[in-house]
C-alpha positions, -999 to 999 in steps of 0.1 A, spaced: 546 97 -176 514 126 -178 511 143 -146 484 159 -134 491 199 -117 473 230 -100 470 254 -126 482 288 -115 451 319 -119 456 327 -145 479 302 -163 498 322 -196 482 301 -225 490 294 -265 473 275 -288 503 250 -292 538 245 -277 568 229 -294 590 209 -270 621 211 -294 636 234 -314 650 209 -343 634 207 -377 607 196 -375 600 217 -343 614 249 -359 595 248 -393 559 235 -375 571 266 -354 572 290 -391 544 276 -403 523 283 -374 536 317 -375 531 322 -410 495 322 -406 491 344 -375 494 316 -350 507 322 -314 528 293 -303 558 285 -278 590 263 -286 607 253 -253 647 239 -260 668 223 -237 700 233 -253 709 270 -265 710 283 -294 746 283 -300 746 248 -291 716 239 -316 731 263 -352 761 238 -343 747 207 -331 763 181 -366 738 158 -381 727 147 -417 729 170 -447 715 155 -474 674 167 -481 650 155 -510 643 178 -535 605 174 -525 612 182 -489 630 217 -503 601 224 -525 583 219 -495 604 249 -472 606 266 -505 566 272 -504 568 279 -469 595 308 -475 619 289 -454 646 279 -483 661 311 -490 697 304 -480 698 262 -490 689 272 -524 719 296 -526 745 278 -507 738 245 -507 755 221 -528 734 197 -554 743 165 -555 732 141 -596 744 111 -593 766 86 -562 793 58 -566 793 21 -554 821 7 -553 828 -34 -550 848 -60 -566 880 -32 -570 854 -10 -598 834 17 -598 799 19 -612 785 60 -613 747 58 -605 735 86 -620 699 91 -607 691 125 -622 694 110 -659 666 89 -650 650 105 -631 656 144 -631 652 150 -598 691 156 -570 693 156 -540 705 190 -518 735 190 -494 732 217 -466 743 209 -434 717 209 -406 729 230 -388 727 260 -415 689 246 -417 685 253 -375 701 279 -380 676 296 -411 651 281 -394 654 297 -357 668 329 -372 632 330 -391 611 322 -367 620 339 -340 637 369 -351 612 377 -384 587 365 -373 580 373 -343 580 337 -328 586 332 -291 613 306 -282 628 295 -249 658 277 -245 676 264 -221 648 252 -201 650 221 -175 628 196 -162 596 198 -191 565 179 -182 537 175 -201 500 176 -180 464 165 -196 466 154 -230 434 137 -228 417 172 -221 407 195 -235 429 219 -214 466 202 -222 495 219 -205 529 219 -201 554 235 -175 593 239 -176 616 247 -152 628 280 -163 670 288 -165 665 321 -158 648 320 -119 642 282 -114 613 283 -106 583 260 -127 560 279 -149 534 268 -173 513 274 -203 485 261 -210 477 254 -248 458 236 -269 478 213 -287 511 199 -281 540 195 -311 559 170 -298 594 173 -317 625 170 -287 641 137 -306 641 101 -295 652 107 -259 631 138 -254 600 140 -229 573 138 -255 577 104 -270 582 91 -233 550 108 -224 531 92 -245 499 68 -223 510 35 -216 489 14 -241 480 41 -261 507 30 -289 525 6 -307 567 11 -309 580 -11 -335 619 -17 -333 649 -36 -354 682 -33 -346 708 -41 -376 732 -60 -348 762 -34 -366 780 -3 -358 790 25 -377 819 49 -368 808 84 -378 835 107 -386 842 144 -396 872 153 -414 885 188 -418 893 173 -455 882 179 -492 861 146 -505 877 123 -534 848 127 -554 822 145 -562 796 124 -547 783 102 -523 802 73 -525 794 34 -510 817 16 -509 808 -24 -505 842 -44 -491 839 -79 -474 856 -64 -446 829 -41 -434 804 -7 -456 825 27 -459 807 57 -469 816 89 -483 791 121 -480 807 150 -491 791 183 -467 816 211 -481 848 215 -496 867 215 -465 845 191 -446 841 155 -450 817 130 -433 827 97 -436 813 65 -420 832 28 -411 812 -4 -401 824 -16 -373 810 -39 -345 782 -28 -322 793 -7 -297 829 1 -303 848 21 -285 860 52 -310 894 56 -289 898 17 -301 901 39 -341 932 60 -341 940 84 -366 955 61 -388 939 26 -387 906 55 -400 926 60 -428 939 26 -438 906 13 -434 886 45 -457 916 36 -481 905 0 -484 870 0 -486 868 26 -507 892 19 -531 887 10 -567 901 12 -597 911 47 -613 898 61 -577 918 89 -558 926 76 -528 908 100 -498 917 133 -486 939 136 -450 928 159 -428 917 161 -390 895 139 -376 869 168 -361 839 143 -347 845 101 -343 815 86 -326 800 50 -330 757 44 -337 747 12 -330 722 8 -367 690 3 -351 653 19 -363 618 24 -341 583 29 -355 556 48 -333 522 42 -343 500 58 -336 518 91 -338 493 111 -317 482 105 -281 451 127 -274 462 162 -277 500 155 -280 515 158 -321 543 141 -329 573 147 -351 607 134 -367 624 110 -342 602 115 -311 581 92 -331 601 74 -354 638 65 -360 655 59 -391 694 47 -394 715 69 -412 721 35 -441 697 58 -465 701 93 -450 662 99 -447 658 111 -410 658 145 -422 637 143 -449 609 123 -428 610 153 -396 605 181 -426 574 154 -439 555 154 -406 564 191 -401 546 202 -429 517 177 -426 515 189 -384 520 226 -394 489 232 -415 468 209 -398 471 227 -367 464 255 -388 437 244 -407 419 239 -371 431 266 -353 420 291 -378 392 272 -395 381 246 -377 385 219 -404 404 185 -382 408 168 -411 445 170 -410 447 161 -375 423 133 -378 446 120 -403 481 126 -398 496 96 -383 484 76 -406 497 105 -439 528 99 -422 532 63 -409 530 57 -455 557 77 -462 578 65 -425 576 28 -442 584 27 -468 616 40 -459 618 23 -431 616 -6 -459 642 7 -481 670 17 -454 664 -24 -447 669 -33 -484 696 -8 -489 712 -20 -455 716 -54 -472 732 -42 -501 762 -22 -483 764 -50 -460 755 -85 -475 795 -89 -488 808 -80 -450 785 -108 -432 811 -138 -428 788 -163 -454 794 -163 -489 761 -174 -500 746 -135 -488 778 -120 -505 769 -139 -538 732 -127 -538 744 -91 -526 768 -88 -559 741 -97 -580 715 -75 -565 751 -44 -568 752 -56 -610 714 -61 -611 716 -24 -608 739 -13 -636 725 -42 -661 687 -38 -657 673 -2 -667 643 -12 -642 663 -22 -609 677 12 -609 645 30 -616 631 14 -592 661 20 -569 666 64 -579 623 61 -568 634 46 -536 659 66 -534 647 106 -543 616 97 -522 594 102 -555 568 79 -556 533 98 -566 518 83 -535 532 65 -501 
């Protein structure tokens, strides 16, 4: 909830306070600094923590080009892997989906911690942006007026500090304070629960194939997402709320071998499991993504389950639009970008949510315990490899290449 405070006289002031130093917040901050706009980024964690926190790493080509245009993709372009195909495994067979041959486009694989490291270095060390790590008890004030502010408890002194601003960019994720600060009745939050869980695993082991693997198996979905030559991300479908302790090393690798097994396919290479957590698959969308002088971006505005690897891409899309719109208003008195921000973001958000739902049935339908759903799911899978029209439609959604959203 918003809280009013009596500001010290005078309070410190910046045009924009960005709450959250993830990809969205740091991208917004970098866009502002490149235009000579001052801002302050507030982050509850330490710099070391955000630079090591394991997160997604699949970035769509349009998003990479957006980073490149803003001078933020140098390391990515040098170090990231390119994926040109994915592979479905079902009915004991392997089916290679060569989407670059269909579209001329590809995916980039660049672990999010590396991207965050690049973005925070560019913002703080190169472009001279101000950032405070380890802040506590962040609060937003007077969002409906023309003098909003953000206060926080300083990690060094323990004193509450207040920063006045023109705008607040809420980029602090699903559990952050900015989403909780939306005025009651101002926004509608639409939710969807898939009723399934994924056991998310990070293994110190090389991938067993050079691309993303989707195992659609009667025992449940399994996925392989290569991260580097030495580290691989795996997913295993499990009951929602399952305890990771129920999945010892031997069980994990046995299930991966079974669910990703196919004729002529190499079994997964075993290695230590350095991360093991259960994700309950659900989505939400906050509409509109604006409340007064507060503009939400990334997971603070919408969460898309990792089914289609879209979350990071949506966060970057929001950040590009928000950063550019703030610059236009603050340097040119052009408010058209801010006025249309929520609508422009949500067109792509809803399209990606719909694709995630469709893809979920493709992944999980064979394990639903319903012979009819299993049959229709297999029909969908076969259609991808027998119908050029179906293949082209899937590739467009998978790569996010639609001409207009």
